[in-house]
C-alpha positions, 0 to 999 in steps of 0.5 A: 454484531460480529463486526463490532466485536472484532473491532473492539478486540483490535482496539484492545490489542493496542491499548498499551502500545506506545512505541513511535513508528520508526523512520526511515525504513518504510513506505509510510512515515512515523507519527510524531510524538506531537500527534500521538503514537501510531498504535493509538490510531488503530483501528483506523477510523476510516476503516471502521465502517466496513464489514470485517471478514473472518480469515485464518490469520491472527495477523491480517485483518480483512475488510469487504470494501465493495462486493467482490473486493477485499482489503487485506490489511497488516495494521500492526506493522508500521507500514500498515500495508494493504493488499486487495483481492478483487474477485470476479465470476471466474478468477481473481486478482491480488493487487499487491501481496504485503510485506511477507511476514506471515503467509498470505495464501491461506487468507486468499484461499479462505476468501476465494477458491477461484484461480488468483493472479498476483499483480503489484502496484510497484515492486517495493518489498512491502508490496511483493512480500508474498508473491512467492506463495502464488503460482501466477505472478504478473509484472511489467518488464522494466529494469527496476522490476527485474532487479527487485524480483531477486528480493531483499536481504535481511540487512536491507530491511532489518528496520521493518522487524525491529521492536519499534516496527510493531504495534505490540509484539511481532507476529507469532512464528515470524523469525525477525532475526532472519526476515528477508524479502523472498525472491519471486518469479514472474509467470507473465509480463504485462504491458501498460494498457493491458486489461485483466478480465476476471469474469464480470469485471475488467481491470485496466493497468494504468501507468503511474510513474513517480513513486517508482518507475514501475508504478501502476494503478488498477482501474475498474472503470465500470464500478468506478474504483481506482486502486492506487498503490503508493501513488496515493495514500492518506499519509505523508507521501515519500519521494526521497528514494533514488528511484522517485521522480517528482516531475513524473509524479505530477504528470501522473497525478494530473492524469488520475485527477482527471479520472476523479469525476468518473470514480466512486472510490479510491483504494490506497495501499497503506493505512486506510482502505478507502478515500474520496476521489476528490483527494486526487486533485488535491494531491495533484495541486499540492505536488504542483505547488511543491515543484514551484517552491511553495509549501511550508518546508522543514529540513530533516537531515538530508530530507525536507518535509513539505506541507501544502494544505493538508497534503504532506511530502517527504523529499530529498533536499536539493543540493546546496 
């Protein structure tokens, strides 16, 4: 009953929301006027089947996706970023830390009293926002990662806190006029192929370049779980930034698709907290078709929208 009440409250919160999602300026795309507004989709149908967990935050909404796995969502900012707290018997891993508008550490402490290590799926600002709140932060040693450890000034991410970036009002207490991505310090460098033991659960760090050079996924092989970051999520996949590499992404998706038969669940970093492993092969096939020049294409300024089946991409336009 508590779950139903909380979900109903979340739906009421956005009944009057009508602002379209801004584009560009984030990791996930705007919902067009033709398909309805972003707020109209909250709470996401795919998330409603999971139990809500009470936390000391009016901004974050937490779902228990699996035993010991909590999806910490920020649904009322257009990124709809999702961080995952993976709790073992002796410690926990926080995979991504959101956009950083509202403190995340109190939420994590409410979910576990165990030591927590932070590891990011990649170092884009909307995944490292609360890194500075934690004592243990792990990261790859890449030039891209090191550059992003300095954070981002307000002028680089002002669109993230514009009025149209929110479903309703900005979170209480957030200084949107001065908001920036805070610098963060790495306490230990990790390598691709390393494992993180948390007691009763082992997490493998798997290379997933394409969206960024430092992109990784986290594999819980024994439990059939794959935490995909921005390598896969159920929305338009963005590949127009300078650091994206669609060729590398195709190779990544083929490798991940090969894991699908051994997986029970995929856990993306935006919008929905769970997806079918079968989607990995669909995206792998779609990006292959895109690279062969296929798909339905629509020019959008300096970018191009490409649709292959029900998979959508936003990419840089090729030079004329």
